[in-house]
Each structure stands twice: as C-alpha cells, then as structure tokens.
N, C-alpha and C positions, 0 to 999 in steps of 0.2 A: 413524359413517359419514364419508365424505370431506367432505361439505359441511355447514356450520353454518347452517341455515335456521330461522327462527322464524315463528310464525304471527301474523298481524294480521287481525282481523275487520273487515269493511267494512259489510255490511248484511245484511238478511234479506228474502227474498221468499217466494212461496208454494211449495208442493211442486213439485219439478222432475222432469222426465223426462231420460233419458240424452241427452247431446250437445245440450243447449239453451243453452249459454253459448258466445259467440264474441267474440273481441277484433278490434276494427276496426283496419285498418292506419293507422299514424301518418303525419303529413306529412314526417317525417324519420326517419332510422334509429334515433335514440335519444330521440325525442320521446314525451311521455306520450300514452297511447292510451286510447280509450274501449272500453267493452265492453257487450254486449247480452245480456239474459237473458229467457227465456220460462218461464212457470210453468203450473201446473195450472189456475189461475184464468183463464187466457186473457190475462193481462197481459204485454205485451212492453215492456220499458223499456231505455233506453240510459243509461248512467251514466258518469261520470268521477270521479276522486278528486282533491280539492283539500284540502291540509292534513289529510290522513287522514280526510276526511269525504266521503261519496258525494254527488255533485251530479247530479240527474236532468236528462238532456238532453231526453228525451221519454218519454212513458208512455201506453200505450193503455188503453182501457176494458176491463173484464173481458169475457170471451166463452168460447168453447170452449177446452178445454185445448190448450195448445201443445205438440205432441209432437216437433217438430223445428225447429231454427234453423240456417240455413246462410248463408255469405257467397258471393257469386258469384265464380267463378274465371275469371281471364283469363290464358290461356297459363300456367297453373300457379301463378299468384300470386293472393292474395285481394284483392277490391275492397271498397268501402264500401257495396255494395248488399246489403241484408239481406233474407232470405226466411224467413218463418215459416209453418209448416204447422199447422193445427188442423182436425181432422176430415178432410173431403175438400177443403178449401179452402187455397189458398196466397196469401199476400200479400207484396208487395215494398215495402220501406221504404227511404228515403234515410237518411243519417246524421242528418238533422234531423228524421226522423219523418214525412215526407210519403209517402203511399201512391201509388206509381207503377204498381202492378200488382195486380190482383185476378183470380184465376181459380178457378172452382169446377169441379173435375175430375169426371170420370165414374166415378172408382173408388168401390167400394161399401164399402170398409173405411177405417179411419183410417190416414192417411199416417204411417208410422214412421221413414222415412229419405228423404232427397232430396239432389240435387246440381244445381247450376246452372252451366253452362259457357258464357261468352260466346265468340262465334265472329266477332268483328270485324264486317265488313259482312254476314256471313251470318246475323246474328241470334244468338239464344241457345238453348240446349238445356236443358230442365228435365226431370230424371229423377226419378221418384216411385216409392217402394216402398210398397205397400199390400197386406198380407197375403201372398199368393203372387204377386202381379202386380208386374211392373216396367213402367212406362209412360213413354214418351219423348215430350215435347212440343217442337216447334220453332216459334218465333214464335207461341206460344200455340195451336197446332194439334197435335192428337194425331198423331204420326208413326207409331209402332208400339208394341206391347206384347208382353210374353212372360209366360206363366204357368209359374213354377217348380214343382218337385215339392213344396216345402214353404214355410214362411214365410220371407221375405227379411228378414234381420237388419240388413244395412248394405250400402252400395253406394258405389263410386267410378267416376268417369268419366275416360277417357283418350281423347286424339285419335288416330285411326288415321293412320299415316303416309302421306303423299301422297294424302289422300282427305278428303272432307267428313264421312265417317261417324265416329262415335265408338264406342269399345269400353267395355263396362261390366264391372267386376269386382264380383260380388255374393257375399255369404255367405248360404247357404241353410241353415236349421235342419235338423239331423239328416243333412245331406248333405255339406257342405263348401263349396267355392268353385266358381264357374262364370264363364266368359267369355261375354258376349253381344255380338253385333254385328248391327245392322240388324234387331233383333227376332228373331234366331235364336241358338240355342245353338252356340257354337264348340267349347268343350271344358269339361271339369269335372275336379275332383280331390277325392277324399274325404279329410277331415281328422277323424280319430276324436276329437280333443280338444274338438270342438264350438266352432269359432270364432264370436265374437259381435260383434267391433268391428274396424274398419280404421283405420290411420293411414298416410297417404301422405307419404313424405319431401318436405319442402319444395323442396329443390334438384333434385328429379327432373324430367327433361324430360317434357312432357305425353304423349309417345308411348311412353315406357318404362313398362311395367306391372309395377310392383313395390310391394308394401305389406306393412307389418307388421300382424300380427293378434293380438288377445287372445282367449283361449278361456275357456270355462265352467269348466274344471279349473284355471285360473290360469296356464297356460303362455302364452309369447309366441313367435311364430314369424314366418317370412317367406314370402310368396307371390310367385312370379315367373312371368312368361309370356314365354318366349323360344323361338324356332324352332317356333312352334305347339304348344308343350308347356307345360302348367300345372303347376308343381311347388310344393311346400311343404316347409318345413324347421322344425322345432322348435328354437328358439334357447335358451330358458329354461324349465325345468320349473316347475310350479306350486308345488312344495315346501310344500304345506299352505296356501297363501295363498287368498284368496277369488277368486270368478270376476271376470273383467275386465268392467267396466261402461263405461269410457270410456278414450280415449287421446288424447294431444295432444303438442305439442312445446315444448321449453324451450331457450333459446339462451344461458343464463347460464353462468358459471364457465368460459369459454373453450372450449366445446364445444357439439355438438348432443346434446340429451338427449330420449329418449322418456319422456314422463310417462304413468304408468299409474294409473288410479283403480279401485279394486276394491269389491266388495260388502261386504267385511269392514271397511271404513272406512280401508284403508291406501292410501297414495300412495307410488309408487316413481319414482325418476329413474334411467334407464339411459343410460349414455354410448354413443352409436352411432358406429361408424366409417363416415363418409359415403363413404369410398372403397371399402369392402367391407361391404355390408349383411349378408352371410352370416356375418360374424364374430360371435362370442358377445358380446352387450351386457354392460357392466360396471356393476353396481349401485353407485350413488353416494350415494343418499339414501333414507330411508324414514320416513314420518310416519303416525301413526294418529290419526284424528279421531273415532272412535267411532260413525259411522253411514256408510251407503253413499255413495260419492262418485259423482256423476252426470256431472260435466264437469270437465275440466282443460285449461288453456291457458296458454301462456307469453307475456309481453309486458311493456312498460314501463307500469305502471298508476299507482302512487302516486308514482313518481319517474322519473328517466331511467335507472335500473338495472333490469335484468330481474328479474322475479318470476314465480312460479307462482300463477295464479289458479285457484280450485277452488270448486265448489258441491256441496252435500250434498243428500240426499233431502228433508230438511225445509226447504230453501231457504236455508241459511246460506252466505254468500259470504265467502270469506276468501282471503288471499294468504300464500304462503310466500316470504319474502325473507330476505336475509342478516342475521344478528344485529346487525352493525354498523349497518345501516340502521334497524332497529327501535330500537336503543338511541339512535341519533342523532335520532329523531323523537319524543323525550320531550316532555311538556307544558311543561317549563321552557324549551324553546327557542322556544315560540310567543309572539307579542305578546299584550299584555293585551286588546286589542280582540277578537282571535280567541277567547280563552278566555271572554270575557264573552258573546260571540255563541253559543258552544257551550253555556254554562250556560243561557242564555235558551231556546235551542232544546230542550234536555233538559227544562227545567221545563214548556214548553208541551206536549211530548210526553207527560210524566207526567200532566199535568192532563187531557189528552185521553183517555188510557187509563183514568184514574180515573172520569171522567164516563161513558165507554162502559161500564165494568164496572158502575157504579151503575145505569144505564139497563137493562142486561141483567138484573140482579138483580131490579129492580123489575118488569120485564116477566114474569119467571119467577114471582115471588110473586103478581102479579095473576092469572096463569093458573091457579095452584094454588088460589086462593080463589074462582074463578069458579064460579057455579052452573050454567053451561051444560055440557052433555055434550060430551065431547071426549077425545081421546087425546094424551098427552104424547109428543112425538117428539124425543128427544135426538139431537144430531148423531152421525153415524156416524164412528167413529174411522178415520183414514187409516192403515191397516196393510197392509204387504205381507208375504207369507209365501211362501217357496220351500222345497221339500224336495228334496234331492239323492238320487241313486242310492247304493246301498250301496258302501262301500269294501271293501277286502280282508278286514277283520275284521267286516263285516256291519252296521256303524253306518250309519244314515241320518240326515242332519243337516237339521233344520227351522230356517231362518234367518228371524227375525221382525224387521221393521223398522217402527217407529212414528214418526209425525210429532210426537207428544207423549211425554213421559217415561212409562214404564210402572212400575207398582207391583208387580203380581202376575200370574202365570199359573196358571190351574187346568187340569189336564190329566186327561182321563178316557178310558179305553179298556176294552173288555169283555174284553180279554185281558191276561195278564201280560207286561210288557215290561221290558227293561233300559234304563235312562235315565242320561244324563249332561247337564250344562249347563256353561256357561263360568264363569270366575272372577268375573264381574260379578253372579252371582245365587246363591241358596242353594236347593238342591233338597231337598224333603222328600216322602217316599212315605208315604202314609197306609195303615194296615192295612185289609184288606178287611172289609166288613160283610156277613155272611151267605153269601157265596160267595168262593171262592178264585181265581176266574178273572178278576176285574175289577181295574183299576188306577186309583187316584186319587192324583195328585201335585200339589204346589204348588211354584211357583218364585217366590221373593221377590227382587226386583231391587234393586240399589243405586240411590241417588238419581240422577236424571238419565239413567237407562239408556233409550236409544232403540232399541238393537239388541242382540239376544242370540241364541244358538243353543241348540237342545236336540237332543241325539242320542238316537235310539231304535233298538232292534233287537229282533226276536223272539228268544225263548230258543234258544240254539244246540243245546240238548239236549232239544228238545221230542220227546215220544214219538209224537205224532200230527202228520202232515203235513197242512196245510190247503191247499185249493184256492180259498180266498176271501181277498180283501184285508182287512186289519185297519183298521177305522175308529178314528180318534183325533180327539177333540174338545178344542180348546184355547180357553179363555176368557181373553181379555186384558183386564186391569183398568188403566186409566190412573191416574197419580198425582194428577192434579187433578180438579176437579169439572167436570161431573157424574160421579158414580161409576156409570158404565154400562159393562158389559162388552161386548166384541166377540167373536163366536163365529168361530173359525177351524177349519173341518173339514179334516182331512187323512186320507190313506189310505196304508198301507204295502203295496205290491204284493206279489204272491206270488213273483215273480222279481226281487227288488231288486237282484241283482248284475248284471243285464244293463243297464248304464247307459252303456257306451261304444259309440259309433256306428262302424259299419264299412261298407265298400262291399258292396252285395248281390250283385255279380257275381264275388265270389271263387270260386275253384275249386281246392281243395287235395286232391290224390289221397290224402294220408296221413290224411285224415279219413273216418270211416265215418258217413255221414248217416242218421239216423233221421227218418222222415217221418210226419206225420199229416195226412190229407186230410179236409176238412169240406165238405159240400155241403148245401144246403137253401134255404129262402126268406128268408134274412137279407140285409140290405142292407150296403153298405160302412160307413155310419155306425154300424150296430149292431155289426159286427165290431170297428171301432175302439173303441167303447164297452166291449166285452168285454175287449179287450187292455189297456185302462187299469187293469183289475183285476190284471193280471199284471206289466206292465212299468213301470218308473219313468220320469219325465220326460214331455215332450210327445211325442205320436205324430204322424206325418204327417197332414195334413188330408185328409179323405175326398175321393177322386176316383175316376175310373172304374176305375183299376188302381193299387194301392198296393203298393210294394216297399220294404222297408228291412231292415237287419241290425243286430244288436247283438252285443257280445262280453261275456263274463263277466269281471269284474274280478279274480277270484281264480284261476279255472281256465283262462282265455283260450279257452273253448269259444265257438262261434259259434251264434247263432240267426238264421235268415233267415225272414221273414214275407212272403208274397205272397197278396194276396186281392183279389177283385172281388165283384160282386153274385152271391150264390148259390154261390160256390166259393172255397175257401181252402186253401193249402198252407203248412205250417210244417215246416222241417227244421233239425235240429241234431245236432251230434256228441255231445251230452250227452243220454242217454236219459231221465234224470230230468226234464229240461226238457220233453220231448215228453209224458211221463206227466202232468206237472202241467198243461200246456196242454189236453190231452185232457179231464181231469177239469173244469177251469175252464170250458171252452167247453160241456161237457155240462150243467153246473149253470146257466150263464147261459141257455142255450137252453130249459131247462125252466122257468126263472123267467119268461121272456118268452113262453112257449107257442109256441115256434118249433121245428118239426121239422127236425132235421138228421141226416145220416148221417156217421158218423166211422169212418175206417179208418186203420190204422197199418201202416207198413212198417219193420220192425226187422231189420237185418242181424245175422247171428250174431257177427260180430266187432267190434261197436260198443263193448262194454266193454273189450275187449283194446286196440283202437287208442286209445281215450280214455285208458286208463291209461298206454300207452307215451308219450303226449304230456306227461303230468304226472309221469312216473317220476322225473326228476331233482328236481323240485320236492318230490315226496313224500319221496324219500330225504333231501334236505336238511332238511325239516321234522322227519323222524324223529330225525335226529342232534341237531337243536336241542332236541327234546323230551326226548331222553336226557340231554343236558347240563343241561337245567333240572331234571330229576328228581334228578340226581346233586348239583347245587348246593344244592338244598333239603336233601338229606340231610347235606351238609357243613355247612350253616348250623346244622342241629339239633345238631351235635357241639360247638358253641361253642369253636372253635379259637382259640388265642391267636396272637400275632405269631411266636412261636418255632416254631410248628407249620408255618408257611409260609416260614420263613427259607431263602433260596436256598443258603446256605453249608452247613447241616446240615438238609436237608429231611426232614420225617417223611412228607409226602404224596408219592406217586409223580408222575411227570411229567404224566400224563394228568389226574390230580386237580388239580394246580396250574394246569393250563391252564384247566380248567373254573372253578376258584375265581377266576381273574383276569379271567374274562369279564365285560364290563359287563352290568348288569341289563337295559338297554334291548335288548341283543342277544338276550336269552332270553325276554323277556316276551311278544313278539309271535310266538307259535308257532301255526300252523294245523293241527297234527297231529291233533288230536281232530276238527276239522271235516272234514279229508280222510278220516278214518276212517269217519265217518258217511256222507259223500258217496259214497265208493267202494262201501260196502256197499249203499247205496240204489240205486246203478247196477245191481247184480246182482239186487236185489229187483224192480226195475222191469223189467229184462230178462225175468225169470222170468214176471212177470204179463203183459206185452205180447206176448211171443213164445209164451206157453203152453207153455213148456219146464219140465216137472216131474221130469225125471230126476235123482234124488239131490239135490234142491234143499236140503233141510234139512242134509244132511251136508256139502254143498259150502259152504253158508253158514257153518257152524262152522269149516271149514277156512280159508275166506277170512278170517274174523275173526281167527283166531290168526295167520295169515300176515301180515295187516296190522299186527297188534300188535307182531310181531317183525321186520318188514321183510324177509320172506322172498319175494324177488321171483319166484323160479322157481315156487313154489307158487301165487302170485297169478296168474301167467301161465297156469298149467295149469287153474286154475278158469275163467278168462275164456276160455280156448281150448275149453272144454266137454269137457276130457279127464277120463277117470275117474281120480280121486285117492282115496287112502285116508286116513282120519282116524286119527291116532295120538294 
C-alpha cells in the first residue's frame, strides 16, 4: 500500500459497542489529544498517552452498558463536552470528568445512537435514536419525536438554513435514508446495500447535508440532499470485504482520509477529494487485526504526529502510526528512571493478577467441596454471531466473534449441508451414525482465534424441496478455563437468496406478478414470525401495516410483502417463491392452530416473462458451462507444450481459447442451478394454475431444450403452445 503504518497497542478495556471511542479536541492544531472510551461494563474513561503509556484522566464506576459516546458539535466542530448513553439515560461530562448533565429520557428501548448540537444562546439540541424512534430534546425538554418504519441505525444533525430548526439525516434498517425536519418526514431514498454507519466530512458547512455511508455488504457511498431531493451514489463496492461497523476521519499523510472499520477485522484508509465528494475514493492503506473493529478516529495521541486510533470488539485499543515513529520510540531512547517505573508498574500488575487468580481458584474449589446443595453457574461467554443472506452461489456465512480465544466449534444439523470455513481453522465432518440425514462437524481453531466464519448451504441438487427452515446448532468451546461451551442456535431460511433490500413501491410493466393472499385470525407479530422462517436477516418490526421488498441475489427477481392484522398479500415475479411462501404459511398456521384462507393469482405468462429477464444470463452461463466441460476433456488428454504451440498448433482456435481461459473464470458457473430453477418454475406453474394439458410431455421438452440452450423451444413451452417431443 501507499502508506507504511505500524501498530502500537495502548491498553485494554471491556467489550465495546460501535462508535464508543472519541478523540477530544486539542488546545493547538498539533498538540497531543486525549480520548474517551465507553464499554459494556458501563465504565467511561478518559485517557492520554505519555511515554507510550496510558494515563487515566478520569474513570467512572461500572454501570449499565454504554452504547453510544458523542462529543457536542458547535457549528460543525467538535467540543470537549462528552455525552455517554446507557440504557435510556444520557450523561454529560467535562474533559475533567465532572458530570454537568443527567437526563433520564422517556424512550422505552436502549439508546443506540445520538447527536448533540450546541446552538449558541438558543441552547442545545439532543437527538436520540432508540429502536424505531427518533426523539429531539431542546434545553432538556422533549421537542418532538418521529417513529420510523424500522430500526434507526445512525443519525446526523444539520442546521436548517435561515432557521432555528434542525434537519436530521437518519439511516433506517431495511429501508435506506430519510430526512426529518421538525418531527416530520421530508423525503426518503432506498439504498439496497443496507447502509449502517454515517461519516460527516469535517470541513462541511452545518447546513449542507452530505454524508458518506458504509453498508452491510461492505460498500461505501455518498448521500446528498440538494434541491429537496435526497440522492445516493455507491462509490466503492464491497469486493468481498466485511460489513462496515464504524467510520472516522484521518488527516495524516497530507490529505483527508476516510477511515473504515469492518466486521472482518480490516481497517482501510481512503483518500477523499474534499472539493468533489462524488469522486471515487482511493484506497491507500489496509490493516487486519483479527477481530471486529468497533471504532476508528484520527488525531495526535502519542505524539504531535497524526495517527489512527482504533478499538476492537474485545476492548483492545491500539494506534496505527508511521513506522518511523514506532522505531523512534524504542526502549533504548527512554531514560533509566522511566524504565524503572515501568518495570515496577508491571511487577505490581502481575502480582495483582496472580493474587486475583489464586483467590478465584480457591473460591471455586471451596464451592465444589461444599456439602450445601447448589448449582454451579459458570460465566456466559461473550459471543456475537451473525448470519448473512445467501450469495450468488448459495453460501450463507455465519460470522462468530468471541471476547476470548476459541478452541473448537461443534456443529450439528438434522440435514446434510455443504460447509466451508476460513484458513484459521480446520473443518472435519464426522460420518453419520444410524441415519444419513444428519450432520456433525468440528472446527478446530488456531491459537488466539477470536473471530472466524463458517459457510453453509443446503445441497443444490436436493430432490425434495422443503418449506421449513433448517435449524443449526453451534457449540463454541473457549481455549481457556472453565471449559464450558456456549450454544449458538442458527436457522437457514427457506428463501436465503432474498437478502437485498428494495423499495416496495416499484412498478415494472415487464414483470408478471404472481400473488398469494392470506386472510385469517393471525396478528402482525405472528406473520412476522412466520416470515423469519423464509427470509434471511432482520425483518421490519411489527406495526399496524408492514410493507417491504427484497430482491433475489442471483436471478434479480423481486418479492414484495405487505401485511396487517388478519390480511397479507405477497407478490413476486418468481412463481417458485410464491409456491414456497404458500406452503410455508400453510404449515406455520397449522402448527399454531390458526385458521387461514390462502388464494393464489397466477398469470399465464409468468414463466415466459421471468425467463426473458434472465435469458442473457442463462445464455452466458450455458456458454461458460460448455467451456468448462470442454476444458475438463482437454485436461484428460494430458497435452504437452507442443500441442498448444502457437506456431504449429494441433488444437483448433476455439479449443486453444478454452485452454487458455483462467480456472477462476470457469469454476463459478450457475448453469446447473438455473436448469433446476427454470424447471421448477414450470412445475410450480402447473400446480398453482391447475394446468395439466400435456404437462409430462412439455416437461421433457423443456428439459432437453434447457440442456441444449434451444431458446425457441423454451419460449414455446412457456407460451403454453403445443410442441412435439422428438
């Protein structure tokens, strides 16, 4: 990379939540700065760095987990007033640790994000995000609130021009971005990538609404509000990187950089053109720390040079600074008194830890020898687990993050699954005992592994289509004592490909919509629970009327869900999706003893229009599959270099083209999947529309036409025309 940065560790705190690290402004442009960090134990501490050692400025007592830390903003610049949110309470601290504000809000859920904007003599505006609610307080009095359609993930406050009002830019889960003003929705924009975090340019005027966003799929984009229109633009694709957890700014190396911390443990620095935000950022540096990064921020911490400060999920606080600074801060340059003080401090810390360990060991042994009846309650392992929607090849990734190193994972499933894991672990699949339908696998981790991923997918060539989600049990075993496993239950939904969010108000005349209507005595919460069996990710929270849309990652078909109490409508241009939803809802209603009425509306051209939309993709995958088959045959011939010599070639030009293709271009072919999907379309259309005219004959014709990419015959079958089988 362009920058040569090295890591230097400062200290360790408790488990941290996203965006709970802030750097206080310094007294001068290049003066050393202090930073504040809040953790899950409820401890808020302000630290500075002196001679590479952390110095605690103030530290609060443990309490409720701190979920958000923010600095007050004065006309677009940060101040030294610190605000920490825990539960439904917000406290304000000075840089010396004195509490100057305590407010217990009326919100019912935990505060996940906030912003404080000083307004000179007009007082200050405190904006809180709790669940779906955005609440604005002015001078400690509730001014107004707004309930969004889904969870609010992040928020930023801007001053309205020529007015005392403020405008809020909020990221809403499964929806995109919205602009709020005076407690009312001004406009909204759908962002399919699932934005999760905002970063406001530091040089931006407080009335200009522009912000960079990081998304769940790893991409980075720009949101702008101009001329009453909210627009968004993707600037950088995810390219297989982890989801964005935090974002910050780094001003070193002669430019302004956007720092991005991800769930896969990577940190990137992107050079931003401050004159043209819409220009594609340039990647300048990448670093991997092995566990999710929860906060990143740039400043002068250990010296008068800029460095990037970061925290991880387990509470490790470290900096990325130039290698010249790291090498120049070696122990040989420190005075003898400083080294002696460091050694004394380390000896005292080691003695304290040894005494604490001995006390805990003695306490445990006394409890095991006690004659009194009781239960042993080992501490619960702090583990986070997230499962993503299926990618184009059907894999779903379970990302497991632990606060302590992991030793092994035991995975059990009642059905056979294809599995993969990362290079930091060894996967072993045990043979079945008594039945051929279950799965038992072990994953042995390398020493010090705190984060790993496990990919799972159902068999692509399963003969029986299921209408129930697949339950997977993962037992995580830590490397240290006590040897107590943590159970992580997961489920693989019936429709894993529908993971991309779309705007529900789309209207495309080229799509032929299949609909299923459900009526009965079910509630909105029950319907949401049923849909969790079918769709990946988080669904919108229950409300009086729920509307959302998803798109298929491989076929780009759309599923629109709209339901309220006692009534639900699902429509899609994929007839197999409608068939699976019908069966799934029917099974769930029978299990809950709820009587429902289900009716379907299936147009006659649904298969034809759906195939026309993927015709180019199908043709491309057919050619790739043919090239792959030919290359396998050429490999079996064991040709030498003379056979493919360009001067006197033995192979024809087409064969040489296939032979020279890279293996990566041919390995990822979806032809077999498309073959099964398109055949299933015709089968489902036959079952739902009750069309039995020459079904078996047409199915054979369709299979042969799909195998040979005979587009005309495929069109004839889907057009319900009489065709002859030869």
